[in-house]
N, C-alpha and C positions, 0 to 999 in steps of 0.2 A: 266291644272288645274290652276286657278288663285292663286295669292299670298294668298288671304283670304281663298280660298278653301284648299290650302296646310296647312295653319295654322289651319283651322277647323279640318282637318284630324289629325294633330298633337295633338291638344287639346283633340279630342275624344279618341285617343290612350292613351294619358296621363291619362284621366279620367278613362279609363278601367283598367289601370295598377295601379293607385293610388286611394284610396277610396275618397280622397278629396284634394283640392289644399292646398299648404303649407300656404297660406294666406287666410283670410276671405275677399272675394271681394264683398260680398253681399251689402255692404254699398255704393259701387260705381255705378254710373249711367252707362248705356250702352256706351255713348260717352267717359266716363272716362276709362272704361275697354278697349275700342278700342284704346284709346291713350296709355294705359299701354302696350297693345300688340304691338303697333307700337314701343314703346321704347324698349321693349324686343327684337323685331325683329332687330331694328337698332343696339342694342348691339351685336347681333349675327353677323350681317353683318360687324361690326367693327373688328371682329376677324375672318374674312373669310379665312385667310390663314390657320387656324386650321380646316377648314371645307372642306371635300372632297366630291364632287358630285359623285353619282353612275353613271355607264355608261348609265343607263336608263334615269336619270335626264339630263345628258349631251345631249343625243339624243333628248329629249323633248325640251331642250333649242335651239338646232340647228333647229328643226322643227319650233319652234315659231319665231326664227329670220328670217328664210326663208319666213315664212308667212308674217311677218312684211315688209320685203323687197319687197315682191310681191305686197303688198297693204298697203303702209305706212300711208295712211289717214284713214284707217279703225280702229274702236275702239274709246275709250275715254281716256282722260288724267287721270293720277292718281288723280289730284285735283278734276276733275268732279266726279270720282267714290267715292272719299272720301266724298265730299259734299253730294252725294246721300245717302251714308251709314249713315252719321251722321245727315241727315235731315236738312242740312243747306241751 
């Protein structure tokens, strides 16, 4: 699952457990909301030492690393994906 796919699952589970977001984001454009999500994600990554991966997540990472090593030129860069998502 991609970074955005994981994030989408997280947001869906959050919306199922919470009736609404703690902030009103309706005034933000989609690119602004994507940027906000990136900032939130980066803040989580900054505290990665407090975040423990499950064994299933570790296995998935190992699988993806092995796939990348087998075909390093396959796929797109983060910048290309970001430009596509933001319509730039």
